[in-house]
C-alpha positions as CSV (number, residue, x, y, z in Angstrom):
1,S,-68.3,-48.8,29.8
2,D,-71.5,-47.0,30.0
3,L,-74.0,-49.4,31.1
4,P,-73.6,-48.7,34.5
5,T,-74.1,-45.1,33.9
6,C,-77.4,-45.7,31.6
7,G,-80.8,-44.5,32.7
8,R,-79.4,-42.4,35.4
9,P,-80.8,-38.9,35.9
10,T,-77.7,-37.2,36.1
11,R,-76.5,-38.9,33.1
12,I,-75.6,-35.7,30.3
13,E,-75.4,-38.2,27.4
14,P,-77.7,-40.0,25.8
15,C,-76.7,-44.1,25.9
16,T,-75.4,-44.7,22.3
17,W,-73.5,-48.3,21.0
18,V,-70.6,-46.5,20.4
19,G,-70.0,-45.4,24.1
20,R,-70.6,-49.1,25.4
21,V,-67.6,-49.8,22.5
22,H,-65.4,-47.0,22.6
23,N,-64.9,-47.7,26.6
24,P,-63.8,-51.1,26.4
25,L,-61.8,-50.7,23.4
26,S,-59.7,-48.1,24.4
27,T,-59.2,-50.2,27.1
28,A,-57.9,-53.3,25.3
29,V,-55.3,-50.7,23.7
30,F,-54.0,-48.9,26.2
31,V,-53.3,-51.8,28.5
32,P,-50.9,-53.5,26.1
33,V,-49.4,-50.9,25.3
34,G,-48.6,-50.2,29.6
35,M,-47.9,-53.8,29.3
36,A,-44.9,-52.9,26.5
37,M,-43.4,-50.2,28.1
38,G,-42.9,-52.6,31.4
39,A,-41.5,-54.6,29.0
40,M,-39.1,-52.2,27.5
41,V,-38.3,-50.9,30.7
42,L,-37.6,-54.0,32.8
43,R,-35.5,-55.8,30.2
44,G,-34.1,-53.0,27.7
45,R,-32.2,-51.3,31.2
46,R,-30.2,-54.6,30.6
47,D,-28.9,-54.2,27.2
48,P,-26.5,-51.3,27.2
49,R,-28.3,-50.4,23.3
50,W,-31.0,-50.5,24.8
51,R,-30.8,-48.3,28.2
52,G,-31.6,-45.1,26.3
53,A,-34.9,-46.6,25.3
54,A,-35.6,-47.9,28.5
55,R,-34.9,-45.0,30.2
56,W,-37.5,-43.3,27.8
57,S,-39.7,-45.9,28.9
58,L,-39.7,-45.9,32.0
59,A,-40.9,-41.5,32.1
60,C,-43.3,-42.0,29.6
61,A,-45.0,-45.1,31.7
62,A,-44.3,-42.3,34.7
63,L,-45.7,-39.6,32.2
64,G,-48.7,-41.4,32.0
65,I,-49.8,-42.5,35.2
66,A,-49.6,-38.9,36.7
67,G,-51.7,-37.4,33.6
68,A,-54.2,-39.8,33.8
69,A,-53.8,-39.4,38.1
70,A,-54.3,-35.7,37.6
71,A,-57.3,-35.8,35.4
72,V,-59.2,-38.4,37.5
73,L,-58.3,-36.0,40.7
74,Y,-59.8,-33.3,38.2
75,L,-62.1,-34.8,37.5
76,H,-63.2,-35.9,41.3
77,A,-62.2,-32.2,41.9
78,T,-64.8,-30.9,39.6
79,G,-67.7,-33.2,40.8
80,W,-67.7,-34.6,37.1
81,Q,-69.4,-31.3,35.9
82,G,-67.4,-30.4,33.1
83,R,-68.4,-33.3,30.6
84,W,-66.1,-31.3,27.8
85,W,-63.0,-32.7,29.6
86,T,-64.5,-37.1,29.7
87,G,-61.8,-37.7,27.5
88,L,-59.0,-35.9,29.5
89,T,-58.0,-39.4,31.1
90,Q,-57.8,-41.3,27.9
91,R,-55.8,-38.4,26.3
92,S,-53.2,-37.8,28.8
93,L,-52.7,-41.9,28.5
94,A,-52.8,-41.5,25.0
95,A,-49.7,-38.5,24.9
96,A,-47.4,-40.7,26.9
97,A,-48.0,-43.2,24.5
98,L,-47.8,-41.3,21.5
99,L,-44.5,-39.8,22.7
100,W,-43.4,-43.6,23.9
101,L,-43.6,-44.7,20.4
102,A,-41.8,-41.6,19.1
103,G,-39.2,-42.4,21.2
104,V,-38.4,-46.1,20.3
105,L,-39.2,-45.2,17.0
106,A,-35.9,-42.6,17.1
107,A,-33.7,-45.3,19.3
108,L,-34.6,-48.0,16.2
109,R,-33.4,-46.0,13.4
110,P,-30.2,-46.9,12.0
111,T,-27.5,-45.6,12.5
112,A,-24.6,-45.4,9.7
113,A,-22.2,-47.7,9.6
């Protein structure tokens, strides 16, 4: 959340209620999506009809974790100076979540009888 950095002289942007709300809400979205990916991996691998979706879920979860880790490492390496990259971690998680959702929707597509 923005609260720990409010009032610091190194902070570039002002503290706003939008920032204070945005960070907890994004966590409230990404955590359940990650849990859903994990549940699909654990439950879907047992059912042959869902194995493809389970593999897709595992790949997307790995992509999201790797993207978030790479974003954090990059931001630490630049000394957090690149403020335009502030949402890099969230964007990497959102991209993985959207790819996962597309794969699950494709797996749910009805097949010809």
